[in-house]
C-alpha atoms as one frame of an Amber mdcrd trajectory, in Angstrom:
protein
  -7.243  17.541  12.240  -6.873  20.800  10.298  -4.775  18.812   7.934  -4.413
  15.036   7.438  -1.476  12.516   8.232   0.101  11.191   5.328   1.574   7.533
   6.121   3.601   5.465   3.750   4.928   1.828   3.443   7.946   0.900   1.563
  10.339  -1.841   1.319  11.679  -4.135  -1.536   9.292  -6.300  -3.270   8.111
  -9.478  -0.945   8.663  -7.838   2.321   4.888  -7.811   3.179   4.335  -4.017
   2.900   1.077  -4.528   0.945  -0.134  -6.981   3.748   0.608  -4.387   6.500
  -0.633  -1.337   4.468  -4.164  -2.951   4.857  -3.390  -4.171   8.202  -2.498
  -0.691   9.321  -5.858   0.907   7.548  -8.003  -1.567   9.061  -6.951  -1.123
  12.547  -7.053   2.910  12.133 -11.004   2.521  10.656 -11.569   0.236  13.763
 -10.582   3.047  15.936 -13.082   5.231  13.827 -10.256   7.360  12.491 -11.048
   8.320   9.005  -8.419   6.402   6.834  -8.004   6.594   2.689  -5.849   3.403
   1.892  -4.069   3.638  -1.724  -0.846   2.473  -3.219   1.439   3.577  -5.962
   1.934   3.162  -8.800  -1.900   3.175  -9.012  -4.723   4.643  -6.702  -6.696
   6.193  -9.625  -7.693   4.953 -13.259  -4.852   6.663 -14.865  -2.441   5.338
 -12.295  -3.657   1.952 -12.493  -3.326   1.760 -16.240   0.416   3.049 -15.943
   1.010   0.467 -13.040   0.021  -2.307 -15.638   2.326  -1.037 -17.843   5.259
  -0.801 -15.787   4.737  -3.959 -14.247   4.272  -5.827 -17.365   7.119  -8.572
 -17.804   6.901  -8.372 -21.675   7.813  -4.901 -21.658  11.669  -5.429 -21.440
  13.029  -2.382 -23.557  11.595   0.591 -21.361  14.405   3.071 -20.588  15.242
   4.114 -17.148  14.163   7.612 -17.333  10.992   6.901 -19.224  10.255   4.373
 -16.550  10.950   7.272 -13.718   8.476   9.999 -15.719   5.766   7.355 -15.756
   6.048   6.838 -12.350   5.663  10.542 -11.682   2.845  10.485 -14.003   0.905
   8.145 -12.083   1.838  10.039  -8.869   0.784  13.356 -10.045  -2.444  11.900
 -10.820  -2.451  10.191  -7.325  -2.000  13.372  -5.564  -4.453  15.697  -7.508
  -7.472  12.989  -7.194  -6.454  11.113  -3.899  -3.793  12.247  -1.455  -4.175
  15.795  -1.547  -8.006  16.295  -1.157  -7.882  13.366   1.771  -5.073  15.480
   3.497  -7.324  18.605   3.168 -10.272  16.910   4.464  -7.894  15.974   7.762
  -7.840  12.288   6.960  -5.263   9.860   7.326  -3.668   8.367   4.285  -1.957
   5.000   4.237  -0.394   4.694   0.877   1.510   1.275  -0.187   4.636   3.237
  -1.620   5.200   6.578  -2.471   8.273   9.037  -3.800  10.636   6.944  -1.641
  10.248   3.909  -4.034  11.419   6.149  -7.084  14.294   7.066  -5.029  15.223
   3.432  -4.263  13.931   1.984  -7.595  14.942   4.273 -10.129  17.758   6.207
  -8.415  19.606   3.498  -6.790  18.126   0.401  -8.568  17.864   1.487 -11.956
  21.013   3.818 -11.290  19.745   7.061 -12.236  21.016   8.636  -9.281  19.401
  10.799  -6.640  19.434  14.130  -8.034  17.789  13.078 -11.439  14.729  11.869
  -9.112  14.807  15.008  -6.831  14.149  17.095  -9.874  10.970  15.590 -10.714
  10.112  15.340  -7.055  10.220  19.046  -6.347   7.865  19.678  -9.168   5.508
  16.816  -8.750   5.673  16.130  -4.882   6.699  19.626  -3.762   5.684  19.898
   0.130   3.417  17.115   0.041   5.813  14.633   1.754   5.170  11.896   4.124
   5.040  12.494   8.037   5.857   8.866   8.343   7.103   6.217   6.549   7.395
   2.280   7.893  10.499   0.855   5.895   9.814  -3.063   5.884  13.297  -4.467
   5.423  14.228  -7.819   4.532  17.125  -9.667   3.085  16.798  -9.311  -0.857
  17.068 -13.192  -1.487  14.432 -14.212   1.043  12.424 -11.277  -0.117  12.655
 -12.344  -3.588  11.985 -15.880  -3.090   8.806 -14.705  -1.138   7.625 -12.306
  -3.918   8.343 -15.254  -6.412   6.554 -17.841  -4.505   3.350 -15.362  -3.696
   2.957 -15.040  -7.581   3.064 -18.541  -8.345   0.810 -19.150  -5.788  -1.541
 -16.859  -7.363  -0.746 -18.099 -10.830   0.815 -14.734 -11.822   3.747 -13.812
 -13.729   6.751 -12.139 -11.935   6.530  -8.216 -12.412   9.371  -6.721 -14.595
  10.882  -5.408 -11.435  11.268  -9.091 -10.001  12.612  -9.831 -13.048  15.400
  -7.376 -12.731  16.643 -10.419 -10.241  18.963 -10.085  -6.966  21.473  -7.513
  -7.789  18.971  -5.164  -8.454  16.800  -5.779  -5.668  20.220  -5.282  -3.419
  20.571  -2.217  -4.900  16.987  -1.150  -4.252  17.430  -1.926  -0.521  20.590
  -0.133  -0.372  18.727   3.105  -1.611  16.097   2.427   1.011  18.349   1.952
   4.038  20.447   5.320   2.670  17.408   7.088   2.844  16.498   5.953   6.303
  20.064   6.695   7.428  19.482  10.157   6.206  15.688  11.076   7.723  15.674
   9.114  10.759  12.817  10.791  12.112  10.422  10.066   9.457  11.458   6.576
   7.940  11.190   3.979  10.588  13.181   0.762   9.669  11.023  -2.526  10.612
  12.483  -5.775  10.376  10.245  -7.904   8.266  11.835 -11.456   9.015   9.783
 -11.776  11.955   5.885 -13.289  12.516   3.135 -10.898  11.156   1.375 -10.226
  14.374   5.038  -9.075  15.720   5.682  -6.917  12.859   1.895  -5.349  13.035
   2.280  -4.660  16.897   5.543  -2.798  16.101   3.615  -0.707  13.409   0.853
  -0.037  15.531   3.194   1.280  18.546   4.696   3.761  16.165   1.683   4.933
  14.607  -0.209   5.348  17.799   2.535   7.480  19.033   2.234   9.571  16.033
  -1.387   9.964  16.239  -1.107  10.896  20.107   1.588  13.601  19.245  -1.171
  15.016  16.277  -3.787  14.985  19.153  -6.044  12.982  16.602  -9.542  12.528
  17.659 -11.465   9.099  17.310 -14.170   9.691  14.852 -17.650   7.743  14.741
 -16.822   6.494  11.336 -13.936   5.923   9.430 -13.746   6.372   5.485 -11.829
   4.071   3.149 -10.826   4.425  -0.596 -10.673   0.911  -1.925  -8.152  -0.235
  -4.680
């Protein structure tokens, strides 16, 4: 490839997207495809510091616009340090969330509106857009229950976003599904209320079709960026 492939996984909290991000990256690496796996917010030292701030449940007075600008500050650093260099090297980049998350979480969930998010997105992301987005979709109540059980199992506190409650999660899901209807060629909706192996098989089928269209050559060794 003269230019890499950018794949993102999206969904409300508790849909299993982080699990499937790791599984997809491992699948590509086993096939010998040079792959970078990363996440948002985060992916860089600066981004991870911003992530801790954004998810901290003790921070309750962060305005919607401040939240959005912090997200895009982390994203700019992520693009500069990780995403664009990897794509320039011809690698496949698999990211746990990207800019669709801002449209869904801040545009819809925090009710800033799509146009506000678009204004920042044009400046920061520009033409660096995902070629494929896998949207894991799940009933918000089920997803929220999953997320809270996961946090309890890991002895972690719920994040700021999980603490926004069910109505917020419903708005975020509405945003994601609206994006999917607008861009069906890029965003593939995957029902997440099924066994992990079944979901993984569907993801692999979609990604294999993309790789075939792009005539990706299998390499002798994959490349990984760990979190």
